[in-house]
N, C-alpha and C positions, 0 to 999 in steps of 0.2 A: 731283375731282382734275384739275389742269391742268398743262400743261408750258410752260416757257419756256426754250428751248435745252436744256441738260442738267439744268435744275432742275425739281423737282416741287413743285407748290403744292397746298395743301389749304385751301379756303375763305379764300384770301388769305394763308396762312402758308406760307413756304418750308420744306419738310420737310428736316430734318437728313439728310444723305446716309447716316448710319448706319441710317436707317429706310427706306431705299430699296434695292430690288434688282430689276434687270431692268425698271426703269421703274415698278415697283409699290411701293406703300407697305406696309411690313412693320410691322404693329401688334404691340406687346409687351403681354403679359398683365399685369393688375394685379388687385386684390382683386375688384372687381365690374365690370370692363370691360377696355378696352385703351387704350394711350397711345402717343403719338409726341412728339418734340421738334420745334418749329418756330420760325422767326424772322420777325419783322415789325418794320419800321422800326428795325432794329438791335438789337432786344431778343429774348431767347430766351423761349419759352413752353412750358409743359407742357400738352399737348392730350390730353384724355381723353374717350372716348366710352363711355357706359353700355351694356352689352350686354343689359340687362333692359328698358330704357325704349324704347318704339317709338312713332312717330307714325302717325296714320292714313294709308292709302294707297289709291288708286283700284284697286289690284290685289288688295285684300283684301276679304273679305265684310263686310257692314255690321255684323254682330254683333261681329266681331273689332275693327273700327274703333271701335266704340262703347267697347269696353274700353280700347283704346289711347288714345283721346281723353281719357277720364276720367283715366287715369294721367298722360298728358303735360300736361294742363291743371293737375293738382294739383302736379306737380313744378315747372312753370314759375311757378305762383303762389307756391310755397314759396321757390324760389330768388330771386324778385323781392323777397319780404319780407326774406330774408336779406341781399341786397345793400343794401337800404335801411337795415337796422339796422347793417350793417358798413361803411356809407359813411364814408370818412375813414381807415379802417384800411389799413395799408400794409406790404408785406413788408420794405421797407428800414427803416422807422421802428419798426414794431411787431412785426416778425417774424411777422406773420400773413399767410399767402399766400392772399388772398381770390380768389374767382372774378372775372375781369375781363370775361369774355364767355361767352355760350352760344348755341348755334344747333342747327338740325336739319340733318344732313348729307344727302348724296345717297341714303343707305341708310335714311333716316328714323330715324336714331339721335340720341339726345340727347348733345350734345358740350359740354364746359366747357373754358374756357381760363384758365390762371393763370400767374403769373410762374414761370420755371424757376430754381431755386436751384442754382448751379454749385458744383462742388468739394465736394459733401457726402460725408461718411464713408460707407463701404458699410454696408448693413444688417447685415452680419455682424461689424461692428466690436465688439471686446471692451471694453466700458466697465467691466467688473468690475475691471480693473487700475488704475482711476483712484484717486488718493489721496483721502483724506477731503476735503481742500480743493477738489480738482478736481470731485469729485462734488457737493459742496455748491454750487459755482458753477453747475454744469449744472442741478441741481434747482431752484435759486433762479431762474435765468433762464427755465426752462420754466414755473415757477409765475407769474412776472411776466406772461408771455404769456397764460396762462389768466385771470389777474386782469383783464386788458384785454378779453379776449373776453367774459367774464361781465358786465363793466361795460356791454357793448353788448347785454345780455339774450340772448346766444346760447349754446346748449349744443352743444358739439362733437359729442358722441354716439358717437364712435369713437376715443377716445384709446388709442394704442398706440405702440410704438417706431417703426413704419413711418410713422406720421403726424406724428412729430416728427423731422424731418431735422436733422442736425447738421453744421456746418462747423467745422473747426479752423483758427484763425488765431492765430499768435503764441503757441501753447501754450494758448489759451483755446478752450473748446468752446461754440459759438454755436448754439442751437436755433432752428428755424423750425417753426411749426405749419401743416400742410397738410391737404388733403382734407376739404372741407366738404359732400360729397355727402349724407351722412346727418345733417347738422347741422339744428337747428331752433331757433326762438325759444322762450324760456321761457314765453311766453304762448300758444304754439301747439304743444302737445305732439301728435305724430302718434299715430295708432291703434297698437295693440299689434303688429299684423303688420308695421308699417312703422318700428318703433322703431330698428332697426339695432344696431350694436355688434358686437364680435368676441369669440369664445370665449376665456375665460380672463380677460377684462378687464371684463366686464359687472358692474354692481352688482347686489345682490340684488333691488332693486325693479324693475330693467329685466328681469331674467331671468323673474320671475313675471308681469310686465306683458305679455310676449309670449305668455302663455297666455290662451286665449279667456275664461276665467272671470274674468280680472283686468283686462279692458280698461277697466273703469270706475275704475281706480286712477290716473288721470292726475295727481291731486294729489300723488302721491308721486314723480313724475318731475320733477326740478329740477336746478339747476346742481350739486348735491351728487353727482349720478351721475358727473360728470366727475372729481370729487375722488377717488372710489373707484378709478376707472380710472387716475388719475394715480399713486395709491399703488402699483398693480400695476406701472406703468411704472418707477417708482423702483426697485422690487424687482428687476425684470428687468434694468434697466441695471446695477445694482451687483453682482448675483450671477449674472446670466445665466440665472436660473430664476424660476419663479413661486413665490409663497409656498407653503410646505408645508401641505397640507390632508389631511383624511381621504380615503383613496383612493376611497371610495364617492361622494364629493362631486364630485370632478373639477376644481372651480375655487373660487377664493376667494369669489366671489359666492354660489355654491350653498352653500358651507360656512357662511358667515355667516348666510344665510337659514335654514338648518336648525339653527342654534345649535351647530355643530360647531367644532372648533378650527381656527384659522388661525395658523400659526407664522411670524412674521417672523424672518428669518435673524439670528443673533447678530452678524453683521457690522455690523448697524445699531445695535447697542448702544453708540453713541459719542455723547458730549455735543455738543450743537449750540447751547447757550446758557448763560447765567449763572444760570438759574432751575431747573436740574435736568432740562431737556428732553433727550431723546435722539432720534435718527432712528427708533429702534425704536418708542418711544412715540408719535411723530408718525404713523407708518404705522398703528399700531393705532387711533389716533383716526380716520384717514382711512377705515379699514375698518369703522367703526361700522355696525351693522345698520340703524338708523333714519337716513334721510338728514338729518333735523333735528338729529341728534347729531354729524354730521361737521363739520369746520371748513369755512369758506369758503376760497376761493383766497387771499383777503387774509390770513386767519388762518394758513394754511399758510406764506405768505410771511413774516409777522411772526415765526413761530417759527424759520424757517430763517435769518432775518437777525437774530434776537434783538433786534428793534426795538420790542417792545410788551410791556406787563405782561400776562402770561398766568397765569391761576389754575391753576398746575400741578396742585395737589391735586384740583381739580375736573375740569379738562379731561382729564387722563390717567388718571383713575379709571374712565373709560367702559369701557375694556377691561381695566383693572387689569393692564397689561403686566408680565410677570414679569421681574425683574432678576436676571440670572445672570452671575456672574463667569466669566472663563476658568478652566478647571481648573488645578491645580498641575501643572507640566510633568512632574514625576517620577511622578505618578499615571497618566499615559499613558491618560487617559479622555476621552470625548466625552459631553456631555450630550445626551439625547434630548429636545429642547425640545418637540417635538410631543406626546410622552407626558406631559410635565410640565404643559403647558397643558391637555391633555385631562382630566387629573386635577382641574384647577380648584381646587386646594387650596393650592398653593405661592405665596407672595408673592415670595420672593427666596432665592437661594443664593449666599452670598458666601464667599470664601476667608478663612481666619483662620490664625494661627500662634500656638502656645503652646509651653510648655517641652517638650511631648511630641511636637512636630512640626507638620506641616501638616494642617489639617482643613477642614471646611466648616460655616458657620453657616447653618442652614436656618430660615426664618421662614414659618409657614403663615398663610393669610388670616384664621384665627380668632385670631391673636396668639401661638400656640404657637411656642416657639423651642427649638432644640437643636443641639448640635455633634456631627458625625459624620465618620468617615473615608470615603474613596472606596468602600470595600468595601460600606458601607451603601447608598450611592447605586446601586451596581450591583445589589445584592440586591433593591431595590424597583423596579428597571427605569428609573430616572431617568438612568442613565449606562451606558456600555459601554466596554470596552477598545478603544482605537483601534489600528490597524495602524501600525507604524513600519518604516522601512528599517533593518535591522540590518547593520552592517558586520562581516563575519567571513570568515575563511578556513576551510579544511576542518579537522576535528579531527585530532588525532594518529591515525595509522592503527590503533594498538592500542586506541583508545577508541571508534571508531565511524566511520561513513562520511559523516554529515552532521549538521546541527543542526536543531532544531525552532524555526523562526522565530516561530511563533505563541506557543510557550511562552516564548521570550525576551522577546517584546513584553509578555506578561502579567506577567513578572517585572521589567519596567522596564529591560531591557538594551538598549543601543543599539550595542554593539560587543563582539566577542570575538576575541582574538588568541592564537595558540599561544605558550607560554612554555617555554623550556628553561633550567632552572637546575641547572647541574652534572650534566647527564644526566637530571634528573628532569623529566618532561613534565607541565606544568600549563597554566593559561590566565590571561590578563589580561582582565578583564571591565570594560567601561565602562558605567556606569548613567546614566539620564536625570537622576537626582537630582544636585544640585549641593552641593558642600561650602562651607565658610565663605569660601573664596577665589573663589567664583562659578563654579568649573570643575566639569565632570562628575566624579562620584566614580569612581575606578578601584580595583579590588581584584584581588589575586591569588587564584585559586580552584583548588583541587586537582581533578584529573580526576574522582575519585569523587564529589565534591560536585556537579559538573555533571550527572553521571549520576543522582544522587539527585533533583536538581531536574527531571530529565526533559528537559534541554536537548540532550544528546548522544544520537544514535540511530544 
């Protein structure tokens, strides 16, 4: 650290005043180290020092220095190889924020320097509110970046939202790929204990590779591991949550490895191409257990942009993603997709309408088909009644003190209003079901009938 007037410098970089207090540099914590922002020759840089990697020092015992030297030599060799493979990639042109410099600081810490991307959206930004078109644009641009990275034979190794920073300009979401501390060449897979990755995002082959008995499985670690993680990022972006899995598994990677269910949110069941693809089926493909069965980054891009002939019947049968329509509104139910997928028998559940009303056409994977009402779906555990907000005032005093909101929801009611007809007290009930005019059905109900239904209490 050096001073020039009231400015503080760190290895030639002028430290942003936000990271200086009382003449001292204030480092901010990050996943595996600390960072500050600095300026050099008019450009801003992200300066990060690793808190785990140390260089030998004359003040330390020889045995400790021997370990430090082996670690620091290995990391320097790896970073040199990465810089060579990523030569020509640029944060402005490619949106890949490569390491531009590294050095040993005064405390014998390993420090990397890369371009600082200004005006990024906060890590807490809610991408779940994006429209289908906005999400597709963001997912497509992120995939283009990964295509370019993989074309240079580099595996990022730690894809997650924090490592894809986003700038919003003119209504467009522009992603940048950062943090290559744990990246490696596809031809130089690290040992199991050094594989890296973050909880919740790791692919099944990476999770087991970190166990000592599986260190010899290097041939299963490839660019496809980034594809699995990218699928998790997509899910996190658009729902704010990880894919639903068996609670005993804890993560999508563990669930897939153990052949347990992984439920991609029904929000992704939207068409993205002219050949029957959906975002949901794409994510199931990206979550394939065998890395050889996953799409490449280019194939993901082709599906997202509908720009290539994809054998849908072959590609998307890998996970046999279940197609489930949204329930009929008046049934007031929600499908339990996790349960349905875990049963591994259902191929599709689609809404149908006949002369007797609204039902569901259920197709099993063995080809069996039948039509059932929502009561059947609830009885076998594939659906449950959802809670709704019921708009009501208090009952007439002579009838009761309150309403049973849960019972109302079960009966498909969404509104109850007191009704006085020539001194006779009754109720006007609004139902979720719609009539021929497209409006909610409204019926006048006598007080005794509401009591019989268990609504008034």
